C-alpha positions in Angstrom: 45.2 -57.5 32.5 41.8 -57.2 34.2 39.4 -60.1 34.1 36.2 -59.8 32.1 32.9 -60.5 33.9 32.5 -63.8 32.0 36.0 -65.1 32.8 35.5 -64.0 36.5 32.2 -65.9 36.6 33.7 -69.0 35.0 36.7 -69.0 37.5 34.3 -68.5 40.4 32.0 -71.4 39.3 35.0 -73.7 38.9 36.2 -72.7 42.4 32.7 -73.3 43.8 32.5 -76.8 42.3 36.0 -77.5 43.6 35.1 -76.3 47.1 31.9 -78.3 47.3 33.7 -81.5 46.1 36.5 -81.0 48.5 33.9 -80.6 51.3 32.4 -83.9 50.1 35.8 -85.6 50.2 36.4 -84.4 53.8 32.9 -85.6 54.8 33.4 -89.0 53.2 36.8 -89.4 54.9 35.7 -88.3 58.4 32.5 -90.3 58.5 34.5 -93.5 58.1 35.4 -93.1 61.8 33.0 -90.5 63.2 29.2 -90.9 63.4 27.5 -89.3 60.4 25.0 -87.2 62.3 27.6 -85.9 64.7 29.7 -84.9 61.7 26.7 -83.1 60.1 26.0 -81.2 63.3 29.6 -80.2 63.8 30.1 -79.1 60.2 26.7 -77.3 60.4 27.9 -75.2 63.3 30.8 -73.9 61.2 28.5 -73.1 58.3 25.9 -71.4 60.6 28.5 -69.2 62.2 30.0 -68.2 58.8 26.6 -67.5 57.1 25.3 -65.8 60.3 28.2 -63.4 60.2 27.5 -62.7 56.5 23.8 -62.1 57.2 24.8 -59.7 60.0 27.3 -57.9 57.8 24.8 -57.4 55.0 21.9 -56.4 57.3 19.7 -59.2 56.0 18.1 -59.8 59.4 16.4 -56.4 59.0 14.3 -57.8 56.1 10.7 -58.6 57.2 9.3 -61.8 55.7 5.6 -62.2 54.8 3.9 -65.5 55.7 4.2 -67.0 52.2 8.0 -66.3 52.1 8.4 -67.8 55.5 6.6 -71.0 54.4 8.7 -71.2 51.2 11.9 -70.8 53.2 10.7 -73.6 55.6 9.9 -75.9 52.6 13.3 -75.2 51.1 15.0 -75.9 54.4 13.2 -79.2 54.9 14.0 -80.3 51.4 17.7 -79.3 52.0 17.7 -81.5 55.2 16.4 -84.5 53.2 18.8 -83.9 50.3 21.7 -83.6 52.7 20.9 -86.8 54.6 20.3 -88.9 51.5 23.4 -87.6 49.8 25.7 -88.2 52.8 24.2 -91.6 53.5 25.0 -92.5 49.9 28.4 -90.9 50.0 29.3 -93.0 53.0 28.7 -96.2 51.1 29.7 -95.5 47.4 32.5 -94.0 45.5 32.6 -90.2 45.3 32.8 -90.0 41.5 29.9 -92.5 41.0 27.7 -90.4 43.2 28.8 -87.2 41.6 28.0 -88.6 38.2 24.4 -89.1 39.3 24.2 -85.6 40.6 25.1 -84.2 37.1 21.5 -84.9 36.2 20.4 -82.1 38.6 20.0 -79.3 36.0 18.0 -81.6 33.7 15.7 -82.6 36.6 15.2 -78.9 37.6 14.3 -78.0 34.0 11.8 -80.8 33.9 10.4 -79.9 37.4 10.0 -76.2 36.4 7.9 -77.3 33.4 5.7 -79.6 35.6 5.3 -77.2 38.5 5.4 -73.7 36.9 4.4 -74.5 33.3 7.7 -73.5 31.8 7.7 -74.3 28.1 10.1 -77.1 27.0 10.5 -77.7 23.3 11.0 -81.1 21.8 14.8 -80.6 21.7 15.2 -80.0 25.4 12.7 -82.7 26.2 14.7 -85.1 24.2 17.9 -84.0 25.9 16.2 -84.6 29.3 15.2 -88.1 28.3 18.7 -88.9 27.0 20.1 -87.6 30.3 17.8 -90.0 32.2 19.1 -92.8 30.1 22.6 -91.8 31.1 21.5 -92.0 34.8 20.2 -95.5 34.2 23.5 -96.5 32.7 25.3 -95.2 35.8 22.9 -97.0 38.2 22.4 -100.2 36.0 19.4 -101.6 37.9 19.0 -105.4 37.6 22.7 -106.0 36.8 25.7 -107.1 38.8 27.0 -103.5 38.7 23.9 -102.2 40.5 24.5 -100.4 43.7 21.3 -99.9 45.7 22.8 -96.9 47.5 22.8 -95.1 44.2 19.0 -94.8 44.6 19.7 -92.6 47.6 21.7 -90.3 45.2 18.7 -90.2 42.8 16.4 -89.4 45.8 18.8 -86.6 46.8 18.5 -85.1 43.3 14.7 -85.1 43.6 14.9 -83.3 47.0 17.3 -80.7 45.5 14.7 -80.1 42.7 12.1 -79.4 45.4 14.6 -77.2 47.3 15.5 -75.1 44.2 12.0 -74.7 42.8 10.5 -73.8 46.2 12.4 -70.5 46.2 11.2 -69.3 42.8 8.1 -67.5 44.1 10.1 -65.7 46.8 9.9 -61.9 46.8 12.9 -60.2 45.2 13.9 -58.4 48.4 14.5 -61.7 50.4 18.3 -61.9 50.7 20.0 -65.1 49.4 22.2 -65.2 52.5 19.1 -65.4 54.8 17.7 -68.2 52.8 21.0 -70.1 52.9 21.2 -69.5 56.7 17.7 -70.9 57.2 18.7 -74.1 55.4 22.0 -74.3 57.4 20.2 -74.0 60.7 17.7 -76.7 59.7 20.4 -79.1 58.6 22.5 -78.5 61.7 19.5 -79.0 64.0 18.8 -82.3 62.2 22.4 -83.3 62.7 22.3 -82.8 66.4 18.9 -84.5 66.8 20.3 -87.5 64.9 23.5 -87.4 66.9 21.4 -87.7 70.1 19.9 -90.9 68.7 23.0 -92.3 67.0 25.4 -91.4 69.8 28.4 -89.1 70.2 32.1 -89.9 70.4 35.2 -87.9 71.2 37.0 -86.3 68.2 40.6 -87.0 67.4 42.8 -84.1 66.2 42.7 -85.5 62.6 38.9 -85.8 62.7 38.5 -82.2 64.1 40.6 -80.9 61.2 38.6 -82.8 58.6 35.3 -81.4 60.0 36.8 -77.9 60.1 38.0 -78.3 56.5 34.5 -79.6 55.4 32.8 -76.6 57.1 35.2 -74.0 55.6 35.0 -75.4 52.1 31.2 -75.6 52.3 31.1 -71.8 53.1 33.5 -71.1 50.3 31.3 -73.1 47.9 28.2 -71.2 48.9 29.8 -67.8 48.5 31.6 -68.5 45.3 28.5 -70.1 43.8 26.4 -66.9 44.5 29.2 -64.7 43.2 29.6 -66.8 40.0 25.9 -66.5 39.2 26.1 -62.7 39.6 29.1 -62.4 37.3 28.9 -62.5 33.5 26.5 -64.3 31.3 24.7 -67.1 33.3 24.3 -69.2 30.1 28.1 -69.1 29.7 29.0 -69.6 33.4 26.4 -72.3 34.4 27.9 -75.1 32.2 31.1 -75.0 34.3 29.1 -76.7 37.1 30.0 -79.9 35.4 33.6 -79.5 36.4 32.6 -81.0 39.8 32.6 -84.4 38.1 36.3 -83.9 37.2 37.1 -82.9 40.7 35.2 -85.9 42.1 37.0 -88.4 39.8 40.4 -86.8 40.7 39.8 -86.8 44.5 38.2 -90.2 44.4 41.3 -91.6 42.9 43.8 -89.7 44.9 42.2 -89.9 48.3 40.2 -93.1 48.2 41.7 -95.1 45.4 38.4 -95.3 43.6 38.1 -95.0 39.8 34.7 -95.2 38.0 34.3 -98.1 35.6 33.6 -97.6 31.9 29.8 -97.8 32.2 29.8 -95.1 34.8 32.0 -92.9 32.7 29.8 -93.5 29.7 26.6 -92.7 31.6 28.2 -89.6 33.1 29.3 -88.4 29.6 25.7 -88.8 28.3 24.3 -86.9 31.3 26.8 -84.1 31.0 26.3 -83.9 27.2 22.5 -83.7 27.6 22.9 -81.0 30.3 25.2 -78.9 28.2 22.9 -79.1 25.3 19.9 -78.0 27.5 21.9 -75.1 28.9 23.0 -74.1 25.3 19.4 -74.3 24.1 18.1 -72.2 27.0 20.7 -69.6 26.3 19.8 -69.5 22.6 16.1 -69.1 23.4 16.9 -66.2 25.7 19.0 -64.5 23.0 16.2 -65.0 20.4 13.7 -63.5 22.8 15.8 -60.3 23.1 16.0 -59.8 19.4 
């Protein structure tokens, strides 16, 4: 029985979230023994080669960019560098599931950012959902309490950088290939990794470390590709909510690989954030459907 476009998109989105989270688990594991920036540089080389081959195969290098598009891609790449460093610095020091719970606020933050930067209209329902989601993030972080983890603030800063990254590409001309944009970010992150490695220092890789870095790079490429394929399959409003399956993967891998299990407050905050995000996505889909009628 052939898959429908919607079911294909859902399966691809679930696969993308699984791939990204497995990549995170590999990175957290290998950076326990290998310098962070050396790991970023090595993983980046794998991503650059994979994306470079994709760009060559699709002929994306033949596209000529105007000055505005070039600056936008540069801004996106720098924001991606900052988001990557902040995320991995936090990941090195806090449980995978806890950090993933904070990242679930990303769709809410992007919706709010689009309203502030581009003037997108947000009704009182979606604005309320965003505020409720932010309360959920505060429950996860719990500033001023014994459960407060200062490294969680790096996770919040990473979310803000992702907002800049994603909103910066909105004005890009339609003919600019997504693979070329992704390759630009991969080159920037990889360059930053090797510059940081020059300062932090290098060390020889063991066989196990090399396999973990390879696994991280390969799953990162799979995550990129399946994410793009998912958003091009089926109804985006139906497919997008399955981004939140990344939290389930993070909880499972955190427990199985690192023996970490989020406490009740973290799970409560995550549930609030996910619920607010799902409501916002549902509301956006409803508004689009009403606009078509």
